[in-house]
C-alpha positions as CSV (number, residue, x, y, z in Angstrom):
1,M,15.9,23.8,-7.5
2,D,15.5,26.2,-4.8
3,K,14.6,29.1,-7.3
4,E,11.4,26.9,-8.3
5,F,10.2,26.6,-4.6
6,T,7.3,28.9,-4.1
7,N,5.6,27.3,-0.6
8,E,7.9,25.8,2.1
9,V,6.6,24.3,4.8
10,H,8.1,22.8,7.9
11,F,6.8,19.5,8.8
12,A,7.0,20.6,12.7
13,D,5.1,23.6,12.2
14,R,2.2,24.0,14.7
15,Y,0.4,25.5,11.6
16,G,1.7,23.5,9.5
17,L,-1.8,21.6,7.9
18,I,-3.3,25.0,7.2
19,K,-0.1,25.8,5.8
20,A,0.4,22.6,3.3
21,V,-3.3,22.4,2.2
22,S,-3.2,26.7,1.0
23,C,0.3,26.0,-0.4
24,L,-0.8,22.6,-2.2
25,E,-4.3,25.0,-3.5
26,R,-2.3,27.4,-5.3
27,I,-0.3,24.8,-7.2
28,L,-3.3,23.0,-8.6
29,P,-5.3,24.1,-11.5
30,G,-9.0,24.8,-11.0
31,P,-11.2,21.8,-9.8
32,E,-12.5,20.5,-12.9
33,V,-9.0,19.5,-13.9
34,E,-8.5,15.6,-12.2
35,T,-5.3,15.1,-10.6
36,T,-3.1,12.6,-10.2
37,Y,-0.3,12.1,-7.3
38,L,2.9,10.3,-8.3
39,C,4.4,9.2,-5.1
40,I,8.3,8.7,-6.7
41,G,10.8,6.9,-4.3
42,S,11.9,3.4,-3.2
43,D,11.0,1.9,0.0
44,L,14.9,0.4,0.7
45,S,16.0,3.9,2.0
46,T,14.6,5.4,5.3
47,G,15.1,8.7,3.8
48,D,13.9,8.3,0.2
49,C,10.8,6.1,0.7
50,F,8.8,9.4,1.9
51,G,6.8,9.6,-2.0
52,P,5.8,5.6,-1.4
53,L,4.7,6.0,2.2
54,T,2.4,9.4,1.4
55,G,1.2,7.1,-1.3
56,T,0.6,4.7,0.9
57,L,-1.3,6.7,3.6
58,L,-3.1,8.1,0.5
59,K,-4.2,4.5,-0.6
60,R,-5.6,3.8,2.6
61,T,-7.9,6.5,2.9
62,G,-9.6,5.6,0.1
63,F,-7.8,7.7,-2.2
64,Q,-7.7,6.5,-6.1
65,N,-5.5,8.7,-8.0
66,V,-2.4,8.0,-6.6
67,V,0.5,6.0,-8.3
68,G,3.6,5.4,-6.0
69,T,3.0,2.7,-2.8
70,L,5.6,0.6,-0.4
71,D,3.7,-2.0,-2.2
72,A,4.4,-1.2,-5.6
73,T,7.5,1.8,-5.6
74,V,8.0,3.8,-8.4
75,H,11.7,4.4,-8.9
76,A,14.4,5.0,-11.2
77,K,14.1,1.7,-13.0
78,N,10.5,1.8,-13.5
79,L,10.0,5.8,-13.6
80,E,9.3,6.3,-17.1
81,A,7.5,2.9,-17.8
82,C,5.1,4.9,-15.3
83,L,5.5,7.7,-16.7
84,Q,3.2,5.7,-20.2
85,Q,1.2,4.9,-18.0
86,L,-0.7,8.0,-16.3
87,P,-3.5,9.5,-17.6
88,K,-2.9,12.6,-20.0
89,E,-5.6,14.3,-19.2
90,H,-4.9,14.8,-15.2
91,F,-3.0,16.9,-14.4
92,I,0.0,15.6,-12.9
93,V,2.0,16.1,-9.2
94,A,5.1,14.6,-8.6
95,I,6.0,13.7,-4.8
96,D,9.8,13.0,-3.7
97,A,12.6,13.2,-1.5
98,T,15.2,15.8,-1.7
99,M,18.4,17.0,-0.4
100,G,19.4,20.5,0.1
101,H,20.6,23.2,2.6
102,Y,20.9,21.8,6.1
103,K,19.1,24.7,6.9
104,K,15.8,23.7,5.1
105,V,15.9,19.9,6.5
106,G,12.3,18.7,7.4
107,T,10.9,21.4,4.9
108,L,8.0,20.5,2.2
109,S,8.4,22.6,-0.4
110,F,5.4,23.0,-2.7
111,I,6.7,23.7,-6.6
112,D,4.7,25.3,-9.6
113,G,6.9,22.9,-11.6
114,P,8.2,19.5,-12.3
115,V,10.7,17.4,-9.9
116,R,14.2,16.2,-11.1
117,P,13.9,12.6,-9.5
118,G,17.6,11.1,-8.8
119,A,19.2,14.5,-8.9
120,A,21.3,14.4,-5.8
121,F,22.9,11.8,-7.7
122,D,23.0,12.4,-11.0
123,R,21.0,10.5,-12.5
124,K,19.6,11.7,-15.7
125,L,15.8,11.1,-15.6
126,P,13.4,13.2,-17.4
127,P,11.6,15.9,-15.2
128,V,8.3,14.5,-14.1
129,G,5.1,16.4,-12.8
130,D,3.2,19.7,-13.9
131,A,3.4,20.7,-10.4
132,S,5.5,18.8,-7.4
133,V,5.9,18.8,-3.6
134,V,9.7,17.5,-2.2
135,F,10.5,17.0,1.4
136,N,14.3,17.8,2.3
137,V,15.1,14.8,4.2
138,A,19.0,15.3,4.8
139,P,21.8,18.0,4.1
140,Y,23.0,17.9,0.3
141,G,27.1,16.9,0.5
142,I,29.5,14.1,0.3
143,A,28.1,10.1,0.7
144,N,24.6,11.3,-0.6
145,F,23.6,7.7,-0.3
146,W,24.4,7.1,3.1
147,V,23.2,10.3,4.6
148,L,19.9,9.9,2.6
149,G,19.7,5.6,4.1
150,C,20.6,7.6,7.8
151,A,17.9,10.1,7.5
152,S,15.2,10.6,10.1
153,L,12.3,8.1,9.9
154,N,10.3,9.9,12.1
155,K,10.6,13.1,10.5
156,V,9.7,11.7,7.2
157,W,6.4,9.7,8.8
158,Q,5.3,13.1,10.4
159,A,6.2,14.7,6.7
160,S,4.0,12.0,5.3
161,N,1.3,12.4,7.6
162,L,0.8,16.1,6.9
163,L,1.1,16.0,3.1
164,A,-1.6,13.2,3.1
165,R,-4.0,14.5,5.3
166,A,-3.8,17.9,3.0
167,I,-4.3,16.2,0.1
168,N,-7.4,14.7,1.3
169,I,-8.4,18.3,2.5
170,V,-8.1,19.8,-0.9
171,A,-9.7,16.6,-2.6
172,Y,-12.5,16.6,-0.5
173,R,-13.0,20.7,-1.2
174,R,-12.8,20.0,-5.0
175,N,-14.9,17.3,-4.9
176,K,-17.6,19.8,-2.7
177,L,-17.4,22.5,-5.7
178,R,-17.4,20.2,-8.4
179,A,-21.0,18.2,-6.8
180,P,-24.4,19.5,-8.5
181,K,-26.3,21.8,-6.3
182,C,-28.9,21.2,-5.0
183,S,-31.9,23.0,-3.4
184,S,-35.2,22.7,-1.4
185,I,-37.2,21.9,-4.7
186,N,-34.5,20.0,-6.5
187,P,-32.9,18.6,-3.1
188,C,-30.8,15.6,-4.9
189,G,-30.0,17.6,-7.6
190,R,-31.5,15.7,-10.2
191,P,-32.8,17.2,-13.7
192,L,-36.4,18.9,-13.7
193,P,-39.0,16.7,-15.5
194,G,-38.8,17.7,-19.4
195,T,-35.6,20.3,-18.5
196,G,-32.6,18.0,-18.2
197,K,-31.2,20.9,-16.5
198,L,-30.3,20.9,-12.7
199,I,-31.4,23.6,-10.1
């Protein structure tokens, strides 16, 4: 997976939010394309709850296009069924926890490509997402399941907050670009009488 990483941000970086917004914008299509965030993980594991925790934070801010929360998790057993329910015309960004090199622990990676859920446990699950964001919660090695469950909740919480804030900022910017342009003559962006055209 390391070869696919395009952009990385450490959760404790002083300028993490600015960098996360920039990284996210690079992997997204144009603002005319609707984006849905698929947050993968389990609420039963500290490290693996990064995805659903991020989804929950997004839902609480009123974000609509998100699948996977602490109340309704997307995991190995229901992943394929959830994929079938995603809007076909939407650009899908998968959000998941990962395990990697110990020097990368605490790093958010923004990938211009899919994520492979369950790779740390050799699960044969389909690649997910047109793009993906993963958070390295713990070093990969022996006893991965135990290590994942003992990951720092504080790191996961801070990374989820950082990513949720970045997603909301990007969504706000994209919504402004999609909004009809107004002018002093036509401040509400309504069609001019008899033309059907906006100024």
